[in-house]
C-alpha positions, 0 to 999 in steps of 0.5 A, spaced: 509 865 851 511 860 845 506 860 840 509 854 836 509 857 830 517 857 828 518 853 822 511 853 820 509 856 813 504 861 813 500 864 807 497 871 808 492 873 802 491 881 802 498 882 806 501 889 803 498 893 808 493 894 814 491 888 818 495 883 813 501 887 814 501 887 821 499 879 821 505 878 817 510 882 822 508 878 827 508 871 824 515 873 822 517 875 829 515 868 831 520 865 826 514 862 821 516 862 813 511 867 811 508 868 804 505 875 802 500 875 797 496 881 794 494 885 787 500 890 787 508 888 786 511 894 789 507 895 795 508 887 796 516 888 795 516 894 800 512 890 805 517 884 805 523 888 806 520 892 812 518 885 815 525 882 814 528 888 816 524 888 823 524 881 824 531 879 822 527 873 819 529 872 811 524 867 810 519 872 808 517 872 800 511 875 796 507 873 790 502 877 786 495 875 785 488 878 785 483 873 788 478 876 784 481 872 778 478 865 777 485 862 777 489 867 781 488 862 787 492 857 784 498 861 782 498 864 790 498 857 793 503 854 788 508 859 789 508 858 796 509 851 796 514 852 791 518 856 796 517 853 802 514 846 801 508 846 804 502 851 807 500 850 815 496 856 816 492 860 811 489 867 812 484 870 808 484 877 808 481 881 802 478 888 803 471 889 804 466 888 798 463 894 794 458 898 799 451 900 795 444 900 798 440 895 794 436 900 789 443 901 786 445 894 786 446 891 779 448 884 777 455 887 775 456 890 782 453 883 786 458 879 781 464 883 783 462 883 790 461 875 790 468 874 786 472 879 790 471 876 797 466 870 797 469 866 792 476 869 793 476 866 800 472 859 798 477 858 792 484 859 796 481 855 802 479 849 797 486 850 794 490 849 801 485 843 804 489 837 800 496 840 802 493 841 810 490 834 810 496 831 807 500 834 813 495 832 818 492 838 820 493 846 819 489 852 821 485 857 816 483 864 819 478 868 815 478 875 816 471 877 815 467 883 818 461 885 823 456 886 817 455 879 817 452 879 823 449 886 823 446 888 816 446 895 814 442 897 808 447 902 805 452 896 805 448 891 802 453 887 798 458 887 804 453 884 809 451 879 804 458 877 802 460 877 810 454 873 812 456 868 807 463 867 809 461 866 816 456 860 814 462 858 809 467 858 815 462 854 820 461 849 814 468 847 812 470 847 820 465 841 821 468 838 814 475 839 815 475 837 823 477 830 822 483 832 818 486 836 823 484 843 820 481 848 824 477 854 821 475 860 824 473 867 823 475 874 825 470 880 825 474 886 825 470 893 825 472 900 826 479 899 825 483 905 824 485 905 817 486 910 811 478 909 809 476 911 816 481 917 816 478 919 809 471 919 812 474 923 818 476 929 813 470 929 809 465 927 815 468 930 821 461 929 825 459 923 822 466 920 824 465 923 831 458 919 832 462 913 829 467 913 835 461 915 840 458 908 838 464 904 840 463 902 848 471 903 848 470 910 845 476 909 840 478 906 834 481 899 834 488 898 831 491 893 826 495 890 830 490 888 835 486 884 830 493 881 828 494 879 835 487 875 834 490 872 828 496 869 831 493 866 836 488 862 832 493 860 828 497 857 834 497 851 838 494 855 843 488 855 840 488 848 838 481 846 841 477 852 837 474 851 830 468 854 827 468 860 831 467 867 829 471 872 834 468 880 834 474 885 834 470 891 835 471 894 841 464 892 843 461 895 837 457 889 835 450 888 839 448 882 836 447 876 840 449 869 837 447 862 840 
């Protein structure tokens, strides 16, 4: 199936490992121009080398930027346009916000959570909007998380940030539609990551309970989330905007109307 991504320019924020890296590999294999952004130089450099080698695509580059910093999004977007001339697809894929129960939450913790993910996504989205509008369209995919739909008391900041991003996604999808820009979200949950591996080592019983709660009775894989990202970025999803897709093996029990 041709996804019509060849020659498109993709900016991936949070792409040095995990879901972001898998998405970068898939975009590069489709022949897209790919810019990987993350906080640390060496993991990014290694990721770019891996993606280039595996895909045979030389149009893969990186830029260092921490979206918690107020002006970092400007540097990331500017570097992408300088390298490739435009941006057709934006994937916001920052890590989870801090997880703390409400009684332990200070103003500083709340502000860090808001800057790290909520404001980071908002800033990069607003920065690429005029570029995509000039192009006559584009696609924005926000990788969010399941706690925006189903809050947990021990992950207060994550839930609040994710719920805000779901609202933001729906809002800008409506606002940007007239410019041909589609905006969608993905809610990954229980994905096989280093965090869950560490959890398994420390709390094997809790880990087993986590698996048992997933209807498919296994963890998800980063490439399974990345496949949805690629689809939403492609012309195959041309009539999809303002939606949030759960990629969680059926773990989310909430019903949205």
